[in-house]
RODO-2510 file (C-alpha; in nm, 4 decimals, decimal comma):
residues 325
     n   res          X          Y          Z
     1     m     5,9570     4,5019     7,6660
     2     t     6,0174     4,1383     7,7313
     3     v     6,0369     3,8612     7,4760
     4     e     5,7069     3,7163     7,5953
     5     m     5,5260     4,0430     7,5364
     6     i     5,6747     4,0715     7,1884
     7     a     5,5583     3,7181     7,1060
     8     v     5,2060     3,7913     7,2290
     9     f     5,1987     4,1112     7,0244
    10     l     5,3085     3,9282     6,7108
    11     l     5,0546     3,6537     6,7624
    12     a     4,7772     3,9114     6,8174
    13     t     4,8825     4,0994     6,5025
    14     v     4,8843     3,7807     6,2933
    15     a     4,5461     3,6772     6,4319
    16     t     4,3986     4,0170     6,3599
    17     g     4,5388     4,0118     6,0067
    18     g     4,4016     3,6626     5,9484
    19     v     4,0567     3,7646     6,0646
    20     a     4,0699     4,0734     5,8437
    21     w     4,1883     3,8618     5,5488
    22     v     3,9043     3,6174     5,5920
    23     f     3,6169     3,8572     5,6537
    24     i     3,7153     4,2018     5,5191
    25     y     3,9372     4,1343     5,2159
    26     p     3,6693     3,9436     5,0098
    27     i     3,4337     4,2367     5,0504
    28     l     3,6910     4,4949     4,9503
    29     s     3,8357     4,2922     4,6608
    30     g     3,4977     4,1914     4,5129
    31     e     3,5458     3,8172     4,5619
    32     r     3,2265     3,8014     4,7676
    33     q     3,0249     3,9470     4,4842
    34     a     3,1864     3,7048     4,2398
    35     e     3,1042     3,4145     4,4678
    36     l     2,7441     3,5265     4,4989
    37     r     2,7258     3,5566     4,1199
    38     r     2,8657     3,2060     4,0768
    39     e     2,6108     3,0735     4,3233
    40     s     2,3284     3,2444     4,1371
    41     v     2,4482     3,0979     3,8094
    42     a     2,4809     2,7540     3,9654
    43     k     2,1285     2,7770     4,1044
    44     a     1,9863     2,8939     3,7688
    45     e     2,1376     2,5991     3,5775
    46     p     1,8810     2,3393     3,6895
    47     v     1,6068     2,5886     3,6126
    48     a     1,7428     2,6324     3,2600
    49     r     1,7669     2,2578     3,2165
    50     k     1,4167     2,2174     3,3435
    51     s     1,2928     2,4852     3,1026
    52     s     1,4776     2,3182     2,8138
    53     a     1,3348     1,9792     2,9053
    54     r     0,9884     2,1332     2,9265
    55     g     1,0369     2,2895     2,5811
    56     q     1,1461     1,9561     2,4352
    57     k     0,8493     1,7871     2,5976
    58     n     0,6107     2,0454     2,4547
    59     r     0,7678     2,0033     2,1104
    60     r     0,7339     1,6249     2,1335
    61     e     0,3711     1,6578     2,2404
    62     q     0,3032     1,8914     1,9467
    63     v     0,4624     1,6436     1,7056
    64     e     0,2612     1,3543     1,8488
    65     e    -0,0577     1,5585     1,8320
    66     t     0,0101     1,6499     1,4681
    67     l     0,0747     1,2882     1,3743
    68     k    -0,2433     1,1756     1,5508
    69     d    -0,4488     1,4399     1,3694
    70     l    -0,3075     1,3367     1,0315
    71     e    -0,3637     0,9672     1,1037
    72     e    -0,7220     1,0336     1,2112
    73     r    -0,7805     1,2338     0,8929
    74     r    -0,6462     0,9488     0,6783
    75     r    -0,8616     0,6964     0,8660
    76     r    -1,1742     0,8992     0,8012
    77     a    -1,0902     0,9287     0,4294
    78     k    -1,0951     0,5518     0,3588
    79     s    -1,4051     0,5791     0,1406
    80     v    -1,2998     0,8254    -0,1284
    81     p    -1,5897     1,0110    -0,2939
    82     l    -1,6394     0,9860    -0,6674
    83     a    -1,5438     1,3498    -0,7267
    84     a    -1,2153     1,2971    -0,5401
    85     r    -1,1363     0,9819    -0,7395
    86     i    -1,1974     1,1707    -1,0647
    87     a    -0,9645     1,4496    -0,9487
    88     q    -0,6986     1,1974    -0,8410
    89     a    -0,7103     1,0521    -1,1936
    90     g    -0,6265     1,3969    -1,3327
    91     l    -0,9630     1,4452    -1,5034
    92     s    -1,1798     1,7550    -1,4881
    93     w    -1,5044     1,5626    -1,5355
    94     s    -1,8164     1,6221    -1,3373
    95     k    -2,0199     1,3415    -1,1828
    96     q    -2,2847     1,3845    -1,4505
    97     r    -2,0316     1,3368    -1,7288
    98     y    -1,8917     1,0281    -1,5570
    99     f    -2,2343     0,8664    -1,5277
   100     i    -2,3184     0,9539    -1,8885
   101     t    -1,9912     0,7969    -2,0042
   102     s    -2,0635     0,4838    -1,7999
   103     g    -2,4108     0,4592    -1,9546
   104     v    -2,2724     0,4970    -2,3075
   105     i    -2,0133     0,2238    -2,2444
   106     g    -2,2810    -0,0096    -2,1100
   107     f    -2,5090     0,0594    -2,4077
   108     v    -2,2282    -0,0090    -2,6565
   109     a    -2,1454    -0,3364    -2,4828
   110     f    -2,5156    -0,4366    -2,4897
   111     v    -2,5486    -0,3619    -2,8606
   112     v    -2,2261    -0,5422    -2,9539
   113     t    -2,3298    -0,8525    -2,7593
   114     i    -2,6717    -0,8604    -2,9285
   115     v    -2,5132    -0,8151    -3,2719
   116     v    -2,2722    -1,1075    -3,2273
   117     g    -2,5615    -1,3269    -3,1125
   118     g    -2,4871    -1,3503    -2,7444
   119     g    -2,8490    -1,3370    -2,6332
   120     l    -3,0393    -1,0944    -2,4158
   121     p    -2,9293    -1,2266    -2,0707
   122     a    -2,5618    -1,2280    -2,1679
   123     a    -2,5967    -0,8819    -2,3219
   124     g    -2,7513    -0,7472    -2,0012
   125     v    -2,4785    -0,8973    -1,7812
   126     l    -2,1975    -0,7712    -2,0051
   127     a    -2,3548    -0,4255    -2,0321
   128     l    -2,3834    -0,4005    -1,6526
   129     a    -2,0264    -0,5190    -1,6048
   130     a    -1,8961    -0,2753    -1,8676
   131     a    -2,0931     0,0198    -1,7278
   132     l    -1,9790    -0,0406    -1,3692
   133     g    -1,6343    -0,1919    -1,4145
   134     l    -1,4726    -0,0275    -1,7157
   135     p    -1,4999     0,3365    -1,5948
   136     r    -1,3690     0,2375    -1,2512
   137     w    -1,0776     0,0545    -1,4099
   138     m    -1,0090     0,3592    -1,6256
   139     l    -1,0007     0,5864    -1,3187
   140     s    -0,7690     0,3443    -1,1385
   141     f    -0,5354     0,3215    -1,4392
   142     l    -0,5173     0,6990    -1,4847
   143     k    -0,4678     0,7483    -1,1101
   144     k    -0,1730     0,5059    -1,0969
   145     r    -0,0158     0,6604    -1,4067
   146     r    -0,0505     1,0087    -1,2577
   147     e     0,0969     0,8945    -0,9258
   148     a     0,3936     0,7418    -1,1099
   149     k     0,4608     1,0751    -1,2845
   150     f     0,4290     1,2570    -0,9518
   151     i     0,6773     1,0263    -0,7781
   152     e     0,9191     1,0624    -1,0692
   153     n     0,9482     1,4411    -1,0277
   154     f     0,8617     1,4913    -0,6607
   155     p     1,2180     1,4607    -0,5180
   156     d     1,3357     1,7325    -0,7593
   157     a     1,0516     1,9577    -0,6415
   158     v     1,1518     1,9065    -0,2782
   159     d     1,5127     1,9897    -0,3681
   160     i     1,3922     2,3154    -0,5255
   161     i     1,2229     2,4063    -0,1970
   162     v     1,5376     2,3185     0,0007
   163     r     1,7592     2,5341    -0,2219
   164     g     1,5104     2,8206    -0,2074
   165     i     1,4964     2,8128     0,1734
   166     k     1,8757     2,8000     0,1999
   167     a     1,8911     3,0993    -0,0350
   168     g     1,6614     3,2946     0,1978
   169     l     1,3264     3,2593     0,0199
   170     p     1,0116     3,1976     0,2233
   171     l     0,8483     2,8575     0,1908
   172     l     0,5530     2,9922    -0,0065
   173     d     0,7785     3,1642    -0,2612
   174     s     0,9745     2,8409    -0,3062
   175     i     0,6483     2,6574    -0,3738
   176     k     0,5562     2,9223    -0,6314
   177     v     0,8848     2,8475    -0,8117
   178     i     0,7699     2,4851    -0,8406
   179     v     0,4349     2,5995    -0,9811
   180     h     0,6122     2,7910    -1,2584
   181     d     0,8877     2,5461    -1,3507
   182     s     0,7791     2,1887    -1,2678
   183     p     0,5931     1,9504    -1,5027
   184     e     0,2512     1,8019    -1,4451
   185     p     0,1102     1,6776    -1,2136
   186     i     0,3537     1,8495    -0,9746
   187     k     0,2562     2,1909    -1,1095
   188     s    -0,1202     2,1506    -1,0625
   189     e    -0,0932     2,0007    -0,7140
   190     f     0,1378     2,2729    -0,5819
   191     r    -0,0776     2,5366    -0,7519
   192     t    -0,3645     2,4005    -0,5423
   193     i    -0,1507     2,4481    -0,2295
   194     v    -0,0798     2,8110    -0,3220
   195     e    -0,4453     2,8823    -0,4002
   196     t    -0,5582     2,7151    -0,0765
   197     q    -0,3141     2,9208     0,1282
   198     t    -0,4218     3,2383    -0,0500
   199     i    -0,7784     3,2077     0,0810
   200     g    -0,6566     3,1999     0,4419
   201     i    -0,5845     2,8356     0,5230
   202     p    -0,2518     2,7892     0,7086
   203     l     0,0333     2,6686     0,4911
   204     g     0,0812     2,3534     0,6990
   205     d    -0,2816     2,2502     0,6482
   206     a    -0,2629     2,3417     0,2789
   207     c     0,0422     2,1162     0,2321
   208     g    -0,1366     1,8436     0,4272
   209     k    -0,4092     1,8443     0,1629
   210     l    -0,1529     1,7315    -0,0965
   211     y    -0,2323     1,3748     0,0070
   212     d    -0,5960     1,4252    -0,0926
   213     g    -0,4967     1,4981    -0,4530
   214     v    -0,2167     1,2392    -0,4726
   215     p    -0,2810     0,9627    -0,2143
   216     i     0,0708     0,8226    -0,1926
   217     p     0,3063     0,7937     0,1087
   218     e     0,5511     1,0450    -0,0404
   219     a     0,2887     1,3209    -0,0435
   220     n     0,1874     1,2225     0,3088
   221     f     0,5495     1,2540     0,4254
   222     f     0,5729     1,6040     0,2786
   223     g     0,2507     1,7164     0,4469
   224     i     0,3638     1,5774     0,7834
   225     v     0,7037     1,7485     0,7650
   226     i     0,5539     2,0888     0,6788
   227     s     0,2751     2,0586     0,9392
   228     i     0,5162     1,9653     1,2172
   229     q     0,7569     2,2438     1,1230
   230     q     0,4774     2,5027     1,1181
   231     k     0,3571     2,3964     1,4647
   232     a     0,6765     2,2963     1,6439
   233     g     0,9429     2,4903     1,4537
   234     g     1,2843     2,3608     1,3564
   235     n     1,5250     2,3653     1,0629
   236     l     1,2952     2,3235     0,7639
   237     s     1,5737     2,2984     0,5050
   238     e     1,7366     2,0126     0,6966
   239     a     1,4043     1,8327     0,7419
   240     l     1,3144     1,8654     0,3743
   241     g     1,6666     1,7622     0,2757
   242     n     1,6227     1,4439     0,4775
   243     l     1,2824     1,3957     0,3166
   244     s     1,4338     1,4328    -0,0314
   245     r     1,6949     1,1721     0,0539
   246     v     1,4256     0,9351     0,1808
   247     l     1,2180     0,9877    -0,1343
   248     r     1,5133     0,9094    -0,3579
   249     d     1,5978     0,6001    -0,1529
   250     r     1,2373     0,4809    -0,1830
   251     k     1,2523     0,5428    -0,5567
   252     k     1,5691     0,3348    -0,5862
   253     m     1,4174     0,0601    -0,3732
   254     k     1,1061     0,0566    -0,5887
   255     a     1,3132     0,0231    -0,9054
   256     k     1,5178    -0,2550    -0,7457
   257     i     1,2022    -0,4419    -0,6431
   258     a     1,0598    -0,4029    -0,9945
   259     a     1,3792    -0,5453    -1,1439
   260     m     1,3913    -0,8375    -0,9026
   261     s     1,0225    -0,9219    -0,9511
   262     m     1,0309    -0,8935    -1,3306
   263     e     1,1174    -1,2631    -1,3693
   264     a     0,8251    -1,3640    -1,1471
   265     k     0,5916    -1,1336    -1,3398
   266     a     0,7042    -1,2829    -1,6734
   267     s     0,6502    -1,6348    -1,5375
   268     a     0,3055    -1,5411    -1,4082
   269     t     0,2112    -1,3906    -1,7454
   270     i     0,3234    -1,7039    -1,9320
   271     i     0,1405    -1,9356    -1,6924
   272     a    -0,1770    -1,7262    -1,7132
   273     a    -0,1671    -1,7103    -2,0953
   274     l    -0,0787    -2,0778    -2,1465
   275     p    -0,4298    -2,2299    -2,1027
   276     v    -0,5901    -1,9725    -2,3324
   277     t    -0,3187    -2,0222    -2,5942
   278     v    -0,3518    -2,4001    -2,5826
   279     m    -0,7302    -2,3732    -2,6143
   280     l    -0,6974    -2,1527    -2,9230
   281     l    -0,4439    -2,3853    -3,0834
   282     v    -0,6635    -2,6894    -3,0192
   283     y    -0,9650    -2,5046    -3,1584
   284     i    -0,7690    -2,4216    -3,4757
   285     t    -0,6309    -2,7718    -3,5249
   286     s    -0,9182    -2,9871    -3,3899
   287     p    -1,2347    -2,7794    -3,3499
   288     d    -1,4649    -3,0820    -3,3025
   289     y    -1,2528    -3,2038    -3,0124
   290     i    -1,2882    -2,8832    -2,8076
   291     m    -1,6413    -2,7863    -2,9091
   292     l    -1,7721    -3,0225    -2,6416
   293     l    -1,6862    -2,7549    -2,3868
   294     w    -1,9518    -2,5282    -2,5411
   295     t    -2,2102    -2,7746    -2,6665
   296     t    -2,2587    -2,9933    -2,3564
   297     s    -2,3667    -2,9046    -2,0041
   298     l    -2,0736    -3,0951    -1,8531
   299     g    -1,8365    -2,9053    -2,0810
   300     n    -1,9894    -2,5736    -1,9720
   301     m    -1,9427    -2,6707    -1,6073
   302     l    -1,5806    -2,7704    -1,6706
   303     l    -1,5168    -2,4484    -1,8608
   304     a    -1,6682    -2,2357    -1,5831
   305     g    -1,4752    -2,4231    -1,3145
   306     s    -1,1492    -2,3889    -1,5090
   307     a    -1,2057    -2,0165    -1,5574
   308     f    -1,2792    -1,9742    -1,1850
   309     w    -0,9671    -2,1587    -1,0719
   310     m    -0,7607    -1,9808    -1,3339
   311     m    -0,8781    -1,6485    -1,1946
   312     i    -0,7901    -1,7602    -0,8409
   313     g    -0,4427    -1,8604    -0,9593
   314     v    -0,3882    -1,5257    -1,1312
   315     i    -0,4948    -1,3386    -0,8171
   316     v    -0,2628    -1,5484    -0,5990
   317     m     0,0318    -1,4952    -0,8340
   318     k    -0,0373    -1,1209    -0,8429
   319     k    -0,0367    -1,1086    -0,4638
   320     m     0,2894    -1,3025    -0,4531
   321     i     0,4728    -1,0639    -0,6860
   322     s     0,3228    -0,7398    -0,5489
   323     f     0,5454    -0,5797    -0,2866
   324     d     0,4286    -0,3049    -0,0540
   325     f     0,6938    -0,0998     0,1250
***
């Protein structure tokens, strides 16, 4: 065998081995299957991303739909019925009792005006104003006082829910803990949520009705968080924890605004009381000098004009020192 034949044989052997290494060894060693598996995984990755993006899009659409529904509900509820305003004030009166109370107040005002010699027209005007205005002012005062008590204890109630959820309790059981342990009006409002859910209304919708009993942004935030979580899912304890932090920050901001505006409120009170105080002092010291305002037509016109402009000034000062956030 010549050297040339040996070289050709070696080259043929190497070529055959190379071909076998390239085409046969991956099949026998399992590398081909691993490569196919890697390709399948690589092809499935965009599909997974697309599915995740679709899920996020659906979640975002659900959140937007929930917010639109809640906003539409609030827009429709601009004119609050009388029964709802009585409930928001924390009273258990019926409409009949409210109207009877208004009539009694108007009658008392009419009688008092007649007794002090105010005349029939003045008595009628004062009776109408007392019958229509005083009960409404009373409802507004009681409503604001009840809302202030609610805001004072609401962050603690949300913290109770957060701790209950982290401990493994369902949301409804955590709300029942609030019903048993929290003060009014937190207790009555969350009892309404439990009773509403008991009759078959979804818990998200039941929590959304909290705003109907206490029409403040804090209650609206709570209803939105629960409604979105019930429809779109998510970590409820984290969401409510963030809500509790926001509520406490709003509470601190409200106290800071009240402290900063206290000087302006004191100045407005002094300015508003100054004309009345001066008039009383002048009447005590020189009654004949100031009686012209009541005994002459020009004095009556000046008195009415002064009262009108004084009222405008008080309203402007109140708007200047009232902060909405």
